[in-house]
N, C-alpha and C positions, 0 to 999 in steps of 0.2 A: 278221118269226118273234115271234112270241114267249115273250118271253124272263124266268126270276125269280133275284137276286142276293141272295142271302142271306148277309150276311158273319156273323152270331151271331144268333138265333133272335129276339131285338126286334131287329135293321134288319132289313128284307123290302122289295126293290125290284123294282114288278115292270115292266117295259118290254118295248116293243117292237119288233128287231132290223130293219134292213132295207139294201140294198145297190143303189147305184146305176148308173149305166153312161155314160157320154158318148163319142159319135160325133160323126167330125170330118166337116165338110162339106167331099165330093170334088165336082171341076169346078160348080161353082155349083149342087149341086142341092144343097133340104135336103131338110130327113127328119127327122119326130115319135116315137118310136114310144116305145111306153110298154107293156114288159112285166111282165108279175106273174104270178110263181107260189106261186100256195097248196095251201099242205101239209100236213100233221099231223102237227107237230114241235114242238116243246114243248124246249127250253134249259135246264138249273137250274142254276148256279152257284151250287157250295157251298163258304166260305171254310176250313176244315177246317189246326187248327193238326197238328205234326208230328211222330208221342207218342218219344219217348228213347231207342227201341229203333230207329227207321229213320235218327237221329242217330248215335247212335253205330254200326248198318250201315252209314253215309257213310262215316265218321271210316277203317273197319277195309281199306274198301276201298281209299282214298289209301294209306294203310300199305304195304297189300299190291301194290299195282302200286307204288308209291315202292321199297318190295322187291327187286321182281320186274328196276327198269328197274333197280337198282344191277344184281344179279347179273347179268345180262344185258352189260352192261358188265365186270363183271367177268371174266369168265370171258373175252369178246371180247379187256380187257390180261392175261390167268392163260395161254391159248393161243399168244395171241401173242410173249411173255417166255418159256415156256416154250420156243416150238418156233426162234425165232434160236438160246435158248442149247444146244439141242443139233445144232443148223449146224453154230453156230461149234465147240461141240464136235470134230466130224464132218470136218471141215474147207470146210464147204462155201460159203462165206465165204473164203478165201484163193484 
């Protein structure tokens, strides 16, 4: 498959990528197989540095996820303590 790697406008590498398969010899019989898939595909890889807005959004998502986890833990703890205090007050633990 023809491929093009572009790291910056001055560094462009054009090459071909391929995959190979190996077959095990079973029961003493030997077999050689060649398979070619000719398709009209062209892969173009381009290295692009991320924008500052993308980094800012990732930082905000990490902070939001941390806040969500802390609030879930807090709600479980508060709910458990409040229920235990209520049960103790009405005498369910005796």
